[in-house]
C-alpha positions in Angstrom: 208.5 -19.7 289.3 210.1 -22.7 291.0 212.3 -23.2 287.8 213.5 -19.6 287.9 214.0 -19.5 291.5 216.6 -22.6 290.8 218.5 -20.6 288.1 218.8 -17.6 290.4 221.5 -19.3 292.5 224.8 -17.7 291.2 223.0 -15.4 288.7 223.0 -11.8 288.9 220.0 -10.7 286.9 217.4 -12.3 284.5 215.5 -10.6 281.7 212.5 -12.5 280.7 210.9 -11.3 277.4 208.0 -12.7 275.8 208.2 -12.4 272.0 205.2 -12.0 269.8 205.3 -12.5 266.2 202.9 -11.2 263.4 200.1 -13.4 264.8 198.1 -12.5 267.9 199.5 -15.5 269.5 203.0 -15.6 271.5 205.5 -17.1 269.3 207.5 -18.1 272.7 208.6 -17.0 276.1 212.5 -16.6 276.5 214.5 -16.2 279.6 217.7 -14.5 279.4 220.4 -15.0 282.2 223.6 -13.1 282.7 226.2 -15.3 284.4 228.7 -13.2 285.9 231.2 -16.1 286.7 231.2 -17.8 283.4 231.0 -14.5 281.4 228.0 -15.4 279.2 224.3 -15.3 278.6 222.2 -18.2 278.8 219.1 -18.3 276.6 216.1 -20.6 277.9 212.8 -21.3 276.5 209.8 -21.5 278.7 207.8 -24.8 277.9 204.0 -25.3 278.3 204.6 -26.8 281.6 206.4 -23.9 283.0 209.7 -25.8 282.8 212.8 -24.2 281.2 214.6 -25.7 278.2 218.1 -24.6 277.9 219.4 -23.1 274.8 222.7 -21.7 273.5 225.0 -19.7 275.9 226.6 -16.7 274.1 229.8 -15.3 275.1 229.8 -11.7 276.8 232.9 -10.7 279.4 233.6 -11.3 282.7 231.4 -10.1 285.2 228.6 -9.3 283.0 225.6 -8.6 284.9 222.9 -6.0 284.2 220.8 -6.4 281.3 217.9 -4.4 279.4 215.9 -5.1 276.5 214.7 -2.3 274.1 211.2 -0.9 274.0 210.6 -2.7 270.6 212.3 -5.9 272.0 214.5 -6.2 269.0 217.8 -5.8 271.1 219.2 -7.0 274.4 222.1 -5.1 276.1 224.4 -6.5 278.8 227.0 -4.6 280.9 230.3 -5.9 281.9 231.4 -4.8 285.4 234.9 -5.7 284.9 237.5 -3.8 283.0 237.4 -2.6 280.4 233.9 -1.6 281.3 231.8 -2.3 278.3 228.1 -2.7 276.9 227.3 -6.0 274.6 224.6 -5.2 272.2 222.8 -8.3 270.9 219.9 -8.6 268.2 217.1 -11.0 269.4 215.8 -13.4 267.1 211.8 -13.0 267.1 211.1 -16.7 266.3 213.8 -18.3 268.5 214.8 -15.9 271.1 218.5 -16.4 269.9 221.1 -13.7 270.4 223.5 -12.3 267.9 226.0 -10.0 268.8 225.9 -6.6 267.1 228.6 -4.5 268.8 230.6 -3.9 272.0 231.0 -0.4 273.1 233.1 1.3 276.0 231.2 2.4 279.2 232.4 5.3 281.4 232.3 3.3 284.5 231.3 0.2 286.1 227.4 0.1 286.0 225.6 -2.3 288.2 222.3 -0.7 286.6 221.3 0.1 283.0 218.2 1.0 281.5 216.8 2.4 278.2 214.4 5.6 277.6 211.0 4.6 276.5 212.1 5.3 272.6 215.2 2.7 272.8 217.5 5.8 271.6 219.3 6.2 274.9 221.2 3.9 277.3 221.5 5.1 280.7 223.8 3.8 283.3 224.1 4.4 287.0 227.3 3.7 289.3 227.0 4.0 293.1 230.7 3.3 293.1 231.5 6.6 291.2 228.4 8.4 292.0 227.6 9.3 288.5 225.1 8.4 285.7 225.8 8.1 282.1 223.9 8.6 278.7 225.2 6.8 275.6 223.1 7.3 272.2 221.8 4.2 270.6 221.6 3.9 266.8 218.6 2.6 264.8 220.7 -0.5 264.1 220.8 -1.2 268.1 224.4 -0.3 268.4 225.6 1.8 271.4 227.6 4.7 270.4 231.3 4.5 271.9 231.1 8.0 273.5 228.9 9.1 276.2 226.5 12.1 275.4 226.6 13.1 279.1 228.2 11.9 282.4 226.5 13.5 285.2 227.8 13.6 289.1 224.9 12.7 291.2 224.3 12.0 294.9 226.2 9.4 296.8 225.1 5.7 296.4 223.0 6.2 293.1 221.4 2.9 292.5 219.4 3.3 289.5 218.0 5.6 286.7 214.6 4.4 286.1 213.1 5.7 282.6 209.5 5.0 282.9 209.4 8.8 284.1 212.2 10.1 281.9 211.3 11.4 278.6 214.9 12.8 277.7 218.4 12.2 279.0 218.5 16.0 280.3 216.0 14.9 283.1 218.1 11.7 283.9 219.9 13.6 286.9 216.6 14.5 288.6 215.6 10.9 288.6 218.7 9.2 289.6 219.2 11.7 292.3 215.7 11.2 293.6 216.1 7.2 293.7 219.3 7.4 295.0 217.9 8.0 298.3 214.9 6.3 298.0 213.8 3.1 299.9 212.3 1.6 296.8 215.6 0.7 295.0 215.9 -2.0 292.2 218.6 -4.5 293.1 220.6 -7.3 291.2 218.6 -10.3 290.8 215.3 -8.8 289.9 213.4 -10.5 287.3 212.5 -8.3 284.2 209.2 -9.0 282.6 208.4 -7.5 279.3 206.1 -8.2 276.1 207.2 -8.1 272.9 205.0 -6.2 270.4 204.6 -7.5 266.8 206.5 -5.4 264.3 
């Protein structure tokens, strides 16, 4: 954790993904770091001793911040909080953790929080600046649709739309409103740990 804490300085959010291939042994653990000032995403591999080995930096956009990984761990999504607001969809190489850009799609607003539903078919964005949440469809190829399916005004200071309790986008408003006034709010800088299932 010390190595990750060192990287956290100046970093808005870290997504850590454990990638498991066809074998029961993990292929590797990778850390993805969105660098808001540099406008890129750093890829690091976790070594056996816990140290991080730097990999490539993939260009995104100025003020790239929140990230989310698809439930099947095939795709990583990163939202740009500078205009034009957009979401970058990347394919994750299951062997190396490398990112390959798939698409860049517009977003309704600047979203400090993004998440996916449990099927990986919908991208949720929550904006406390505009007091709204948005839902965009995601294709089987991982690309985010350019037009939102729904934009919903919600209570003030909306902080996140956690999807662990959401089974469809029509229930997103309830979850976002509930969590906007909750004290258990997810904040930028959180470390997201996820395990990749074999395909």
